C-alpha positions in Angstrom: -22.0 20.1 -49.1 -22.5 18.1 -45.8 -19.9 16.2 -44.2 -20.3 13.0 -42.1 -20.3 13.6 -38.4 -20.7 11.6 -35.4 -24.0 11.8 -33.6 -25.5 10.3 -30.4 -29.4 9.4 -30.6 -31.1 8.5 -27.3 -34.6 8.0 -27.5 -37.2 6.7 -24.6 -40.1 4.4 -25.9 -43.3 4.0 -23.8 -43.1 1.1 -21.3 -46.4 -0.5 -23.1 -44.1 -1.2 -26.1 -42.9 -4.7 -26.8 -39.6 -5.8 -27.7 -41.0 -6.3 -31.3 -42.1 -2.7 -31.6 -38.7 -1.4 -30.2 -37.1 -3.6 -32.9 -39.4 -2.3 -35.5 -38.5 1.3 -34.7 -34.8 0.6 -34.8 -35.4 -0.9 -38.2 -37.3 2.3 -39.3 -34.3 4.4 -38.2 -31.9 2.1 -39.8 -33.6 2.5 -43.3 -33.6 6.4 -42.9 -29.8 6.2 -42.0 -29.2 3.8 -45.0 -31.4 6.1 -47.3 -29.2 9.2 -46.3 -26.0 7.5 -46.6 -25.2 7.3 -43.0 -23.6 4.5 -41.0 -24.8 3.0 -37.6 -21.8 2.7 -35.3 -23.3 1.4 -32.1 -26.8 0.3 -30.9 -27.4 -0.1 -27.0 -30.7 -1.1 -25.4 -30.3 0.3 -21.9 -33.7 -1.3 -21.0 -36.6 -0.2 -18.9 -35.7 2.6 -16.2 -37.7 4.5 -13.9 -38.0 8.4 -14.6 -37.1 11.0 -11.8 -40.3 12.7 -12.5 -43.3 11.6 -14.6 -43.4 12.6 -18.2 -47.0 12.9 -19.3 -48.8 9.9 -17.9 -45.6 7.8 -18.0 -43.4 6.9 -14.9 -41.1 4.7 -16.7 -39.7 4.0 -20.3 -37.3 1.9 -22.3 -33.9 3.7 -23.2 -32.3 3.2 -26.5 -28.8 4.8 -27.3 -27.5 4.8 -30.9 -24.3 6.1 -32.3 -24.6 7.2 -35.9 -22.3 8.6 -38.5 -24.0 10.8 -41.1 -25.0 14.3 -42.2 -27.0 16.9 -40.6 -29.8 16.4 -42.9 -30.0 12.6 -41.9 -30.3 13.8 -38.2 -33.0 16.2 -39.2 -34.9 13.7 -40.8 -34.5 11.2 -37.9 -35.6 14.1 -35.5 -38.7 14.9 -37.7 -39.7 11.3 -37.7 -39.3 10.6 -33.9 -41.4 13.8 -33.1 -44.5 12.4 -34.8 -44.3 8.9 -33.3 -46.5 8.2 -30.3 -44.4 5.4 -29.1 -41.3 7.8 -28.3 -41.8 9.7 -25.3 -38.5 11.9 -25.6 -35.5 11.9 -28.0 -32.2 13.8 -27.9 -29.7 14.2 -30.7 -26.1 15.2 -29.8 -23.1 15.7 -31.9 -20.1 13.8 -30.2 -17.3 14.1 -32.9 -16.0 17.3 -31.5 -16.1 16.3 -28.2 -14.0 13.1 -29.1 -11.5 15.3 -30.8 -11.1 17.6 -27.8 -10.6 14.5 -25.6 -8.3 13.1 -28.0 -6.1 16.3 -28.2 -6.2 16.5 -24.3 -5.0 12.9 -24.0 -2.1 13.5 -26.6 -1.1 16.7 -24.8 -0.9 14.5 -21.5 1.2 11.7 -23.2 3.6 14.3 -24.6 3.9 16.2 -21.2 4.5 12.9 -19.4 6.9 11.7 -22.2 9.0 15.0 -21.7 9.0 14.7 -18.0 10.3 11.1 -18.4 12.9 12.0 -20.6 14.0 14.7 -18.5 14.5 12.2 -15.8 16.6 9.9 -18.0 13.9 7.5 -18.7 12.3 6.3 -22.0 9.5 8.5 -23.1 7.1 5.6 -23.1 6.5 3.4 -19.8 8.0 -0.1 -20.3 6.1 -3.4 -19.8 6.3 -4.5 -16.1 6.9 -0.9 -15.0 4.7 -0.1 -12.2 3.7 3.1 -10.6 5.4 2.1 -7.4 8.8 2.0 -9.0 9.7 5.6 -7.8 8.6 7.0 -11.1 6.0 9.5 -10.4 4.6 10.5 -13.8 1.1 11.1 -12.4 -1.0 13.6 -14.3 -2.4 15.4 -11.2 0.5 17.9 -11.0 0.6 18.9 -14.7 0.9 22.9 -15.1 -1.1 24.4 -18.1 -1.8 21.2 -20.0 -5.6 20.8 -21.0 -6.7 24.3 -20.6 -7.0 26.7 -17.6 -8.7 25.9 -14.4 
């Protein structure tokens, strides 16, 4: 019983790898995702970048970021496969759905706080079109007390 969660997979491919080899690697990962019933949300090729320090004999590599929705078993399988590939210098899998929920909750709390302040001032809860920040209504979020956790 595993639920679908959102993960971010970042892997670095050797600089000797061609675009075709990177595309083949992406296809392999895509086949694993399909086999385990997952979904590719987004794929970004960040291109070739220099490392802050040498990794083995490599000074640079091609970064690829993929956002995948699937189960924990799917990510274990992808992790297992990427470990044995010589093309992949490093890889990292991070679960991002929990962070997105926290960010959404914080955003909702901020909107509710600003709405209450606006109503207390006799304004509509939502900002109206054409209403700018320079109209004397200061509903900036920098002076919120107690919203979004303790500091």
